[in-house]
A tleap script that builds the chain and sets N, CA, C and O, in Angstrom:
source leaprc.protein.ff14SB
mol = sequence {
  NMET VAL VAL THR LYS SER PHE PRO LEU SER
  ASP GLU PHE THR VAL GLY HIE PRO GLN ARG
  PRO GLY GLU ILE PRO THR CYS LEU ILE LEU
  GLU ALA LEU ALA THR SER GLY VAL ARG LEU
  VAL TYR ALA HIE THR ASP GLU GLN VAL VAL
  GLY VAL LEU MET LYS VAL GLU GLU ALA LYS
  ILE LEU SER SER VAL ARG ALA GLY GLU GLU
  VAL VAL VAL HIE THR GLU LEU ILE GLY PHE
  GLN PRO ALA ALA MET ASP SER VAL GLY LEU
  ALA ARG THR HIE GLY GLN ALA PHE VAL GLY
  GLU ARG LEU VAL ALA GLU GLY ARG LEU VAL
  LEU LEU CYS PHE SER LYS THR GLY PHE GLU
  ILE SER LEU PRO CTRP
}
set mol.1.N position { 146.925 150.085 58.786 }
set mol.1.CA position { 147.239 150.965 59.876 }
set mol.1.C position { 148.442 151.813 59.471 }
set mol.1.O position { 149.419 151.290 58.936 }
set mol.2.N position { 148.374 153.087 59.718 }
set mol.2.CA position { 149.485 153.970 59.464 }
set mol.2.C position { 149.837 154.671 60.762 }
set mol.2.O position { 148.973 155.264 61.409 }
set mol.3.N position { 151.104 154.604 61.143 }
set mol.3.CA position { 151.614 155.208 62.368 }
set mol.3.C position { 152.832 156.041 62.014 }
set mol.3.O position { 153.661 155.619 61.206 }
set mol.4.N position { 152.949 157.229 62.615 }
set mol.4.CA position { 154.137 158.052 62.393 }
set mol.4.C position { 154.987 158.099 63.669 }
set mol.4.O position { 154.462 158.046 64.782 }
set mol.5.N position { 156.269 158.196 63.490 }
set mol.5.CA position { 157.202 158.286 64.607 }
set mol.5.C position { 158.248 159.325 64.256 }
set mol.5.O position { 158.877 159.252 63.201 }
set mol.6.N position { 158.428 160.268 65.121 }
set mol.6.CA position { 159.464 161.294 64.919 }
set mol.6.C position { 160.630 161.031 65.866 }
set mol.6.O position { 160.457 160.502 66.963 }
set mol.7.N position { 161.803 161.409 65.419 }
set mol.7.CA position { 163.009 161.239 66.218 }
set mol.7.C position { 163.661 162.617 66.327 }
set mol.7.O position { 164.546 162.946 65.537 }
set mol.8.N position { 163.234 163.418 67.291 }
set mol.8.CA position { 163.754 164.790 67.427 }
set mol.8.C position { 165.231 164.818 67.734 }
set mol.8.O position { 165.766 163.877 68.320 }
set mol.9.N position { 165.879 165.865 67.352 }
set mol.9.CA position { 167.300 166.058 67.625 }
set mol.9.C position { 167.596 166.110 69.119 }
set mol.9.O position { 168.718 165.844 69.548 }
set mol.10.N position { 166.575 166.457 69.911 }
set mol.10.CA position { 166.771 166.611 71.361 }
set mol.10.C position { 166.792 165.297 72.114 }
set mol.10.O position { 167.197 165.285 73.276 }
set mol.11.N position { 166.376 164.177 71.511 }
set mol.11.CA position { 166.385 162.876 72.221 }
set mol.11.C position { 167.823 162.430 72.435 }
set mol.11.O position { 168.682 162.590 71.567 }
set mol.12.N position { 168.064 161.861 73.626 }
set mol.12.CA position { 169.461 161.488 73.975 }
set mol.12.C position { 170.038 160.403 73.097 }
set mol.12.O position { 171.255 160.357 72.912 }
set mol.13.N position { 169.201 159.513 72.540 }
set mol.13.CA position { 169.743 158.433 71.722 }
set mol.13.C position { 170.191 158.919 70.347 }
set mol.13.O position { 170.806 158.159 69.599 }
set mol.14.N position { 169.894 160.175 69.998 }
set mol.14.CA position { 170.375 160.666 68.703 }
set mol.14.C position { 171.862 160.953 68.683 }
set mol.14.O position { 172.446 161.166 67.621 }
set mol.15.N position { 172.478 160.959 69.865 }
set mol.15.CA position { 173.935 161.108 69.923 }
set mol.15.C position { 174.545 159.915 69.207 }
set mol.15.O position { 175.512 160.054 68.459 }
set mol.16.N position { 173.957 158.715 69.448 }
set mol.16.CA position { 174.270 157.518 68.687 }
set mol.16.C position { 175.707 157.036 68.785 }
set mol.16.O position { 176.439 157.333 69.729 }
set mol.17.N position { 176.055 156.310 67.807 }
set mol.17.CA position { 177.365 155.707 67.700 }
set mol.17.C position { 178.385 156.769 67.335 }
set mol.17.O position { 178.093 157.650 66.526 }
set mol.18.N position { 179.598 156.701 67.925 }
set mol.18.CA position { 180.602 157.752 67.653 }
set mol.18.C position { 180.940 157.934 66.158 }
set mol.18.O position { 181.234 159.046 65.719 }
set mol.19.N position { 180.895 156.839 65.384 }
set mol.19.CA position { 181.187 156.958 63.958 }
set mol.19.C position { 179.994 157.403 63.131 }
set mol.19.O position { 180.149 157.803 61.977 }
set mol.20.N position { 178.768 157.334 63.732 }
set mol.20.CA position { 177.561 157.723 62.989 }
set mol.20.C position { 176.667 158.621 63.846 }
set mol.20.O position { 175.521 158.261 64.117 }
set mol.21.N position { 177.158 159.758 64.269 }
set mol.21.CA position { 176.332 160.632 65.124 }
set mol.21.C position { 175.077 161.091 64.379 }
set mol.21.O position { 175.125 161.397 63.188 }
set mol.22.N position { 173.962 161.133 65.097 }
set mol.22.CA position { 172.709 161.567 64.522 }
set mol.22.C position { 171.927 160.467 63.822 }
set mol.22.O position { 170.803 160.705 63.382 }
set mol.23.N position { 172.498 159.257 63.705 }
set mol.23.CA position { 171.797 158.142 63.103 }
set mol.23.C position { 170.961 157.435 64.161 }
set mol.23.O position { 171.446 157.163 65.260 }
set mol.24.N position { 169.723 157.139 63.838 }
set mol.24.CA position { 168.814 156.472 64.777 }
set mol.24.C position { 169.160 154.992 64.824 }
set mol.24.O position { 169.326 154.371 63.774 }
set mol.25.N position { 169.274 154.405 66.025 }
set mol.25.CA position { 169.568 152.985 66.121 }
set mol.25.C position { 168.499 152.157 65.404 }
set mol.25.O position { 167.311 152.460 65.509 }
set mol.26.N position { 168.903 151.137 64.691 }
set mol.26.CA position { 167.955 150.351 63.915 }
set mol.26.C position { 166.944 149.619 64.800 }
set mol.26.O position { 165.834 149.326 64.356 }
set mol.27.N position { 167.319 149.321 66.046 }
set mol.27.CA position { 166.337 148.674 66.947 }
set mol.27.C position { 165.126 149.551 67.184 }
set mol.27.O position { 164.034 149.035 67.423 }
set mol.28.N position { 165.290 150.878 67.123 }
set mol.28.CA position { 164.149 151.768 67.295 }
set mol.28.C position { 163.245 151.789 66.059 }
set mol.28.O position { 162.044 152.029 66.175 }
set mol.29.N position { 163.799 151.546 64.918 }
set mol.29.CA position { 162.987 151.419 63.705 }
set mol.29.C position { 162.179 150.136 63.797 }
set mol.29.O position { 160.991 150.124 63.478 }
set mol.30.N position { 162.822 149.049 64.234 }
set mol.30.CA position { 162.103 147.773 64.429 }
set mol.30.C position { 161.015 147.945 65.465 }
set mol.30.O position { 159.929 147.387 65.307 }
set mol.31.N position { 161.271 148.695 66.514 }
set mol.31.CA position { 160.275 148.939 67.543 }
set mol.31.C position { 159.061 149.695 66.960 }
set mol.31.O position { 157.921 149.434 67.346 }
set mol.32.N position { 159.312 150.612 66.049 }
set mol.32.CA position { 158.199 151.331 65.387 }
set mol.32.C position { 157.350 150.377 64.569 }
set mol.32.O position { 156.127 150.511 64.552 }
set mol.33.N position { 157.970 149.410 63.885 }
set mol.33.CA position { 157.218 148.393 63.144 }
set mol.33.C position { 156.365 147.557 64.120 }
set mol.33.O position { 155.199 147.285 63.833 }
set mol.34.N position { 156.920 147.157 65.240 }
set mol.34.CA position { 156.181 146.358 66.216 }
set mol.34.C position { 155.043 147.171 66.833 }
set mol.34.O position { 153.937 146.651 66.979 }
set mol.35.N position { 155.282 148.419 67.194 }
set mol.35.CA position { 154.245 149.247 67.776 }
set mol.35.C position { 153.063 149.435 66.819 }
set mol.35.O position { 151.905 149.410 67.237 }
set mol.36.N position { 153.364 149.622 65.545 }
set mol.36.CA position { 152.305 149.741 64.554 }
set mol.36.C position { 151.482 148.448 64.479 }
set mol.36.O position { 150.256 148.499 64.373 }
set mol.37.N position { 152.152 147.297 64.533 }
set mol.37.CA position { 151.447 146.030 64.522 }
set mol.37.C position { 150.565 145.839 65.732 }
set mol.37.O position { 149.443 145.345 65.616 }
set mol.38.N position { 151.061 146.227 66.897 }
set mol.38.CA position { 150.288 146.136 68.131 }
set mol.38.C position { 149.032 147.004 68.045 }
set mol.38.O position { 147.941 146.577 68.423 }
set mol.39.N position { 149.200 148.211 67.548 }
set mol.39.CA position { 148.035 149.115 67.424 }
set mol.39.C position { 147.022 148.571 66.424 }
set mol.39.O position { 145.817 148.717 66.623 }
set mol.40.N position { 147.500 147.943 65.348 }
set mol.40.CA position { 146.608 147.347 64.343 }
set mol.40.C position { 145.775 146.219 64.968 }
set mol.40.O position { 144.560 146.157 64.779 }
set mol.41.N position { 146.437 145.335 65.708 }
set mol.41.CA position { 145.705 144.238 66.365 }
set mol.41.C position { 144.701 144.803 67.345 }
set mol.41.O position { 143.571 144.319 67.409 }
set mol.42.N position { 145.068 145.790 68.094 }
set mol.42.CA position { 144.153 146.402 69.091 }
set mol.42.C position { 142.930 146.977 68.381 }
set mol.42.O position { 141.810 146.836 68.871 }
set mol.43.N position { 143.129 147.617 67.243 }
set mol.43.CA position { 142.020 148.215 66.515 }
set mol.43.C position { 141.160 147.163 65.801 }
set mol.43.O position { 139.978 147.397 65.548 }
set mol.44.N position { 141.744 146.022 65.483 }
set mol.44.CA position { 141.090 144.981 64.700 }
set mol.44.C position { 140.088 144.128 65.521 }
set mol.44.O position { 139.119 143.608 64.967 }
set mol.45.N position { 140.324 143.995 66.812 }
set mol.45.CA position { 139.569 143.034 67.591 }
set mol.45.C position { 138.380 143.678 68.311 }
set mol.45.O position { 138.446 144.822 68.761 }
set mol.46.N position { 137.307 142.917 68.404 }
set mol.46.CA position { 136.094 143.371 69.088 }
set mol.46.C position { 136.307 143.468 70.589 }
set mol.46.O position { 135.808 144.388 71.237 }
set mol.47.N position { 137.043 142.523 71.134 }
set mol.47.CA position { 137.262 142.480 72.591 }
set mol.47.C position { 138.485 143.285 73.026 }
set mol.47.O position { 138.824 143.294 74.209 }
set mol.48.N position { 139.137 143.946 72.110 }
set mol.48.CA position { 140.293 144.761 72.392 }
set mol.48.C position { 141.385 143.971 73.100 }
set mol.48.O position { 141.457 143.917 74.328 }
set mol.49.N position { 142.233 143.359 72.275 }
set mol.49.CA position { 143.361 142.620 72.830 }
set mol.49.C position { 144.637 143.473 72.709 }
set mol.49.O position { 144.722 144.402 71.906 }
set mol.50.N position { 145.592 143.121 73.520 }
set mol.50.CA position { 146.896 143.747 73.493 }
set mol.50.C position { 147.866 142.760 72.872 }
set mol.50.O position { 147.795 141.561 73.140 }
set mol.51.N position { 148.758 143.252 72.058 }
set mol.51.CA position { 149.798 142.394 71.477 }
set mol.51.C position { 151.156 142.798 71.941 }
set mol.51.O position { 151.439 143.980 72.139 }
set mol.52.N position { 152.006 141.805 72.117 }
set mol.52.CA position { 153.416 142.066 72.445 }
set mol.52.C position { 154.246 141.314 71.422 }
set mol.52.O position { 153.852 140.244 70.958 }
set mol.53.N position { 155.389 141.870 71.072 }
set mol.53.CA position { 156.262 141.254 70.072 }
set mol.53.C position { 156.777 139.922 70.609 }
set mol.53.O position { 157.369 139.850 71.686 }
set mol.54.N position { 156.537 138.877 69.830 }
set mol.54.CA position { 156.988 137.561 70.211 }
set mol.54.C position { 158.169 137.087 69.334 }
set mol.54.O position { 159.114 136.463 69.816 }
set mol.55.N position { 158.077 137.409 68.028 }
set mol.55.CA position { 159.073 136.931 67.090 }
set mol.55.C position { 159.197 137.847 65.903 }
set mol.55.O position { 158.199 138.356 65.394 }
set mol.56.N position { 160.421 138.060 65.458 }
set mol.56.CA position { 160.650 138.752 64.217 }
set mol.56.C position { 160.948 137.668 63.183 }
set mol.56.O position { 162.020 137.064 63.195 }
set mol.57.N position { 159.971 137.426 62.277 }
set mol.57.CA position { 160.175 136.391 61.262 }
set mol.57.C position { 161.199 136.827 60.221 }
set mol.57.O position { 162.050 136.046 59.796 }
set mol.58.N position { 161.098 138.074 59.826 }
set mol.58.CA position { 162.032 138.620 58.849 }
set mol.58.C position { 162.042 140.118 59.007 }
set mol.58.O position { 160.991 140.736 59.180 }
set mol.59.N position { 163.219 140.710 58.949 }
set mol.59.CA position { 163.341 142.175 59.014 }
set mol.59.C position { 164.504 142.592 58.117 }
set mol.59.O position { 165.544 141.935 58.050 }
set mol.60.N position { 164.285 143.701 57.438 }
set mol.60.CA position { 165.315 144.269 56.567 }
set mol.60.C position { 165.412 145.786 56.888 }
set mol.60.O position { 164.420 146.514 56.844 }
set mol.61.N position { 166.600 146.209 57.199 }
set mol.61.CA position { 166.867 147.615 57.344 }
set mol.61.C position { 167.537 148.030 56.042 }
set mol.61.O position { 168.655 147.600 55.758 }
set mol.62.N position { 166.876 148.852 55.256 }
set mol.62.CA position { 167.329 149.180 53.914 }
set mol.62.C position { 168.068 150.495 53.821 }
set mol.62.O position { 168.835 150.714 52.883 }
set mol.63.N position { 167.842 151.387 54.797 }
set mol.63.CA position { 168.442 152.702 54.773 }
set mol.63.C position { 168.463 153.255 56.175 }
set mol.63.O position { 167.617 152.910 57.000 }
set mol.64.N position { 169.424 154.109 56.448 }
set mol.64.CA position { 169.490 154.706 57.790 }
set mol.64.C position { 168.455 155.825 57.935 }
set mol.64.O position { 167.981 156.406 56.958 }
set mol.65.N position { 168.135 156.093 59.186 }
set mol.65.CA position { 167.227 157.199 59.509 }
set mol.65.C position { 168.007 158.137 60.384 }
set mol.65.O position { 168.688 157.719 61.321 }
set mol.66.N position { 167.901 159.425 60.070 }
set mol.66.CA position { 168.626 160.468 60.796 }
set mol.66.C position { 167.716 161.149 61.810 }
set mol.66.O position { 166.499 161.198 61.631 }
set mol.67.N position { 168.303 161.664 62.857 }
set mol.67.CA position { 167.558 162.461 63.816 }
set mol.67.C position { 166.893 163.631 63.104 }
set mol.67.O position { 167.496 164.275 62.245 }
set mol.68.N position { 165.647 163.896 63.469 }
set mol.68.CA position { 164.911 164.983 62.862 }
set mol.68.C position { 163.996 164.487 61.737 }
set mol.68.O position { 163.119 165.230 61.295 }
set mol.69.N position { 164.183 163.235 61.259 }
set mol.69.CA position { 163.325 162.710 60.216 }
set mol.69.C position { 162.092 162.039 60.817 }
set mol.69.O position { 162.133 161.521 61.933 }
set mol.70.N position { 161.007 162.056 60.067 }
set mol.70.CA position { 159.777 161.393 60.509 }
set mol.70.C position { 159.620 160.106 59.724 }
set mol.70.O position { 159.737 160.077 58.499 }
set mol.71.N position { 159.355 159.053 60.461 }
set mol.71.CA position { 159.153 157.726 59.866 }
set mol.71.C position { 157.661 157.447 59.827 }
set mol.71.O position { 156.969 157.611 60.832 }
set mol.72.N position { 157.162 157.025 58.666 }
set mol.72.CA position { 155.769 156.627 58.520 }
set mol.72.C position { 155.739 155.127 58.283 }
set mol.72.O position { 156.343 154.613 57.342 }
set mol.73.N position { 155.007 154.425 59.177 }
set mol.73.CA position { 154.937 152.955 59.125 }
set mol.73.C position { 153.557 152.540 58.633 }
set mol.73.O position { 152.540 152.951 59.191 }
set mol.74.N position { 153.531 151.722 57.581 }
set mol.74.CA position { 152.297 151.141 57.043 }
set mol.74.C position { 152.302 149.669 57.433 }
set mol.74.O position { 153.251 148.949 57.121 }
set mol.75.N position { 151.245 149.212 58.117 }
set mol.75.CA position { 151.203 147.846 58.576 }
set mol.75.C position { 149.909 147.172 58.167 }
set mol.75.O position { 148.837 147.775 58.206 }
set mol.76.N position { 150.026 145.899 57.769 }
set mol.76.CA position { 148.833 145.125 57.422 }
set mol.76.C position { 148.840 143.850 58.276 }
set mol.76.O position { 149.890 143.335 58.660 }
set mol.77.N position { 147.635 143.368 58.552 }
set mol.77.CA position { 147.445 142.134 59.303 }
set mol.77.C position { 147.478 140.961 58.317 }
set mol.77.O position { 146.620 140.859 57.440 }
set mol.78.N position { 148.465 140.085 58.463 }
set mol.78.CA position { 148.563 138.934 57.564 }
set mol.78.C position { 147.688 137.781 58.061 }
set mol.78.O position { 147.042 137.102 57.262 }
set mol.79.N position { 147.668 137.562 59.364 }
set mol.79.CA position { 146.864 136.501 59.936 }
set mol.79.C position { 146.584 136.758 61.401 }
set mol.79.O position { 147.322 137.468 62.084 }
set mol.80.N position { 145.490 136.158 61.870 }
set mol.80.CA position { 145.107 136.398 63.253 }
set mol.80.C position { 144.437 135.141 63.793 }
set mol.80.O position { 143.464 134.662 63.211 }
set mol.81.N position { 144.932 134.615 64.871 }
set mol.81.CA position { 144.357 133.494 65.569 }
set mol.81.C position { 143.838 134.047 66.899 }
set mol.81.O position { 144.614 134.241 67.834 }
set mol.82.N position { 142.544 134.299 66.983 }
set mol.82.CA position { 142.022 134.936 68.203 }
set mol.82.C position { 142.192 134.063 69.426 }
set mol.82.O position { 142.271 132.837 69.341 }
set mol.83.N position { 142.246 134.719 70.548 }
set mol.83.CA position { 142.382 134.021 71.810 }
set mol.83.C position { 141.066 133.324 72.151 }
set mol.83.O position { 139.983 133.825 71.849 }
set mol.84.N position { 141.187 132.147 72.793 }
set mol.84.CA position { 140.017 131.462 73.311 }
set mol.84.C position { 139.668 132.137 74.627 }
set mol.84.O position { 140.334 133.089 75.034 }
set mol.85.N position { 138.655 131.663 75.279 }
set mol.85.CA position { 138.167 132.295 76.514 }
set mol.85.C position { 139.285 132.610 77.517 }
set mol.85.O position { 139.380 133.738 78.001 }
set mol.86.N position { 140.118 131.636 77.826 }
set mol.86.CA position { 141.113 131.837 78.829 }
set mol.86.C position { 142.556 131.663 78.296 }
set mol.86.O position { 143.448 131.246 79.035 }
set mol.87.N position { 142.761 131.974 77.058 }
set mol.87.CA position { 144.102 131.772 76.487 }
set mol.87.C position { 144.502 132.979 75.656 }
set mol.87.O position { 143.814 133.998 75.604 }
set mol.88.N position { 145.634 132.816 75.019 }
set mol.88.CA position { 146.159 133.892 74.203 }
set mol.88.C position { 146.033 133.506 72.730 }
set mol.88.O position { 145.760 132.351 72.401 }
set mol.89.N position { 146.230 134.465 71.870 }
set mol.89.CA position { 146.204 134.246 70.432 }
set mol.89.C position { 147.497 134.776 69.810 }
set mol.89.O position { 148.382 135.295 70.490 }
set mol.90.N position { 147.561 134.623 68.503 }
set mol.90.CA position { 148.735 135.108 67.764 }
set mol.90.C position { 148.277 135.945 66.586 }
set mol.90.O position { 147.210 135.714 66.017 }
set mol.91.N position { 149.092 136.912 66.231 }
set mol.91.CA position { 148.832 137.725 65.048 }
set mol.91.C position { 150.145 137.842 64.274 }
set mol.91.O position { 151.223 137.933 64.861 }
set mol.92.N position { 150.030 137.837 62.936 }
set mol.92.CA position { 151.203 138.073 62.083 }
set mol.92.C position { 150.941 139.375 61.325 }
set mol.92.O position { 149.861 139.592 60.776 }
set mol.93.N position { 151.958 140.225 61.313 }
set mol.93.CA position { 151.822 141.506 60.607 }
set mol.93.C position { 152.988 141.686 59.644 }
set mol.93.O position { 154.045 141.071 59.786 }
set mol.94.N position { 152.762 142.541 58.670 }
set mol.94.CA position { 153.844 142.974 57.765 }
set mol.94.C position { 153.840 144.482 57.785 }
set mol.94.O position { 152.800 145.107 57.579 }
set mol.95.N position { 154.979 145.065 58.029 }
set mol.95.CA position { 155.088 146.530 58.076 }
set mol.95.C position { 156.209 147.053 57.213 }
set mol.95.O position { 157.237 146.401 57.029 }
set mol.96.N position { 155.991 148.246 56.687 }
set mol.96.CA position { 157.017 148.952 55.925 }
set mol.96.C position { 157.162 150.353 56.514 }
set mol.96.O position { 156.171 151.031 56.784 }
set mol.97.N position { 158.401 150.772 56.706 }
set mol.97.CA position { 158.703 152.085 57.253 }
set mol.97.C position { 159.328 152.948 56.165 }
set mol.97.O position { 160.246 152.538 55.454 }
set mol.98.N position { 158.792 154.162 56.067 }
set mol.98.CA position { 159.231 155.111 55.032 }
set mol.98.C position { 159.676 156.410 55.673 }
set mol.98.O position { 159.121 156.828 56.689 }
set mol.99.N position { 160.670 157.046 55.087 }
set mol.99.CA position { 160.980 158.443 55.313 }
set mol.99.C position { 160.716 159.115 53.979 }
set mol.99.O position { 161.452 158.917 53.012 }
set mol.100.N position { 159.658 159.912 53.937 }
set mol.100.CA position { 159.201 160.436 52.653 }
set mol.100.C position { 158.756 159.273 51.814 }
set mol.100.O position { 157.930 158.474 52.255 }
set mol.101.N position { 159.283 159.154 50.608 }
set mol.101.CA position { 158.961 158.017 49.735 }
set mol.101.C position { 160.027 156.932 49.773 }
set mol.101.O position { 159.920 155.925 49.072 }
set mol.102.N position { 161.057 157.138 50.592 }
set mol.102.CA position { 162.182 156.186 50.676 }
set mol.102.C position { 161.817 155.082 51.690 }
set mol.102.O position { 161.544 155.369 52.855 }
set mol.103.N position { 161.816 153.816 51.228 }
set mol.103.CA position { 161.595 152.663 52.094 }
set mol.103.C position { 162.871 152.470 52.917 }
set mol.103.O position { 163.946 152.268 52.352 }
set mol.104.N position { 162.759 152.533 54.253 }
set mol.104.CA position { 163.928 152.391 55.096 }
set mol.104.C position { 163.956 151.047 55.822 }
set mol.104.O position { 165.029 150.597 56.224 }
set mol.105.N position { 162.802 150.394 55.999 }
set mol.105.CA position { 162.766 149.115 56.690 }
set mol.105.C position { 161.462 148.397 56.408 }
set mol.105.O position { 160.446 149.014 56.089 }
set mol.106.N position { 161.512 147.079 56.532 }
set mol.106.CA position { 160.279 146.296 56.468 }
set mol.106.C position { 160.460 145.032 57.258 }
set mol.106.O position { 161.582 144.566 57.460 }
set mol.107.N position { 159.345 144.469 57.709 }
set mol.107.CA position { 159.458 143.236 58.494 }
set mol.107.C position { 158.150 142.527 58.652 }
set mol.107.O position { 157.073 143.120 58.579 }
set mol.108.N position { 158.274 141.195 58.878 }
set mol.108.CA position { 157.139 140.361 59.232 }
set mol.108.C position { 157.319 139.983 60.701 }
set mol.108.O position { 158.359 139.458 61.101 }
set mol.109.N position { 156.287 140.261 61.494 }
set mol.109.CA position { 156.396 140.069 62.912 }
set mol.109.C position { 155.269 139.157 63.418 }
set mol.109.O position { 154.188 139.120 62.831 }
set mol.110.N position { 155.523 138.426 64.506 }
set mol.110.CA position { 154.492 137.664 65.193 }
set mol.110.C position { 154.277 138.303 66.541 }
set mol.110.O position { 155.218 138.578 67.285 }
set mol.111.N position { 153.009 138.533 66.835 }
set mol.111.CA position { 152.634 139.147 68.129 }
set mol.111.C position { 151.835 138.162 68.970 }
set mol.111.O position { 150.967 137.456 68.456 }
set mol.112.N position { 152.127 138.118 70.253 }
set mol.112.CA position { 151.364 137.354 71.207 }
set mol.112.C position { 150.244 138.238 71.699 }
set mol.112.O position { 150.510 139.347 72.165 }
set mol.113.N position { 148.993 137.793 71.615 }
set mol.113.CA position { 147.856 138.630 71.905 }
set mol.113.C position { 147.066 138.092 73.104 }
set mol.113.O position { 146.854 136.887 73.242 }
set mol.114.N position { 146.642 139.014 73.956 }
set mol.114.CA position { 145.818 138.623 75.131 }
set mol.114.C position { 144.899 139.769 75.448 }
set mol.114.O position { 145.089 140.881 74.955 }
set mol.115.N position { 143.881 139.504 76.285 }
set mol.115.CA position { 142.883 140.507 76.632 }
set mol.115.C position { 143.531 141.706 77.296 }
set mol.115.O position { 144.487 141.555 78.056 }
set mol.116.N position { 143.017 142.899 77.016 }
set mol.116.CA position { 143.547 144.105 77.615 }
set mol.116.C position { 143.143 144.278 79.064 }
set mol.116.O position { 143.659 145.170 79.738 }
set mol.117.N position { 142.232 143.450 79.569 }
set mol.117.CA position { 141.766 143.554 80.931 }
set mol.117.C position { 142.954 143.540 81.894 }
set mol.117.O position { 143.763 142.613 81.879 }
set mol.118.N position { 143.048 144.544 82.704 }
set mol.118.CA position { 144.145 144.672 83.635 }
set mol.118.C position { 145.313 145.494 83.126 }
set mol.118.O position { 146.215 145.829 83.894 }
set mol.119.N position { 145.309 145.826 81.839 }
set mol.119.CA position { 146.415 146.572 81.243 }
set mol.119.C position { 145.999 147.983 80.812 }
set mol.119.O position { 146.816 148.714 80.252 }
set mol.120.N position { 144.749 148.377 81.061 }
set mol.120.CA position { 144.245 149.658 80.561 }
set mol.120.C position { 145.115 150.824 80.991 }
set mol.120.O position { 145.322 151.744 80.199 }
set mol.121.N position { 145.615 150.826 82.171 }
set mol.121.CA position { 146.386 151.961 82.675 }
set mol.121.C position { 147.713 152.066 81.962 }
set mol.121.O position { 148.223 153.173 81.793 }
set mol.122.N position { 148.303 150.944 81.532 }
set mol.122.CA position { 149.636 150.998 80.930 }
set mol.122.C position { 149.616 151.222 79.421 }
set mol.122.O position { 150.672 151.423 78.820 }
set mol.123.N position { 148.433 151.192 78.791 }
set mol.123.CA position { 148.377 151.407 77.342 }
set mol.123.C position { 148.569 152.876 77.004 }
set mol.123.O position { 147.946 153.730 77.635 }
set mol.124.N position { 149.405 153.195 76.037 }
set mol.124.CA position { 149.690 154.585 75.714 }
set mol.124.C position { 148.595 155.249 74.852 }
set mol.124.O position { 148.704 156.445 74.581 }
set mol.125.N position { 147.561 154.538 74.415 }
set mol.125.CA position { 146.525 155.119 73.574 }
set mol.125.C position { 145.170 154.903 74.141 }
set mol.125.O position { 144.179 155.333 73.551 }
savepdb mol mol.pdb
quit
């Protein structure tokens, strides 16, 4: 799965930390990794499940991202335990975030997965 995320100069969070104006908070880069994993799980399942971030097994922020840069996230599914009829499942993903060819972050995440029934209105895709 490949997902892109832009951080326009007009977004209020680009004001950032007083000592690092224009630097994107690293939590937003981690969020992009998680969002890519959620979309991958959604696309992977026949019954269309929704995933939510449950655990960050490992994450590395290798370089800062500046406002105006586009981040491209490549995510792969490491493992998937599908939900039983009335329960939830788990998925493990590995994602890498790039600005151009520069690796800026990577992480292994665990997602809690459940049926999308009842959540259709809140899904952004």
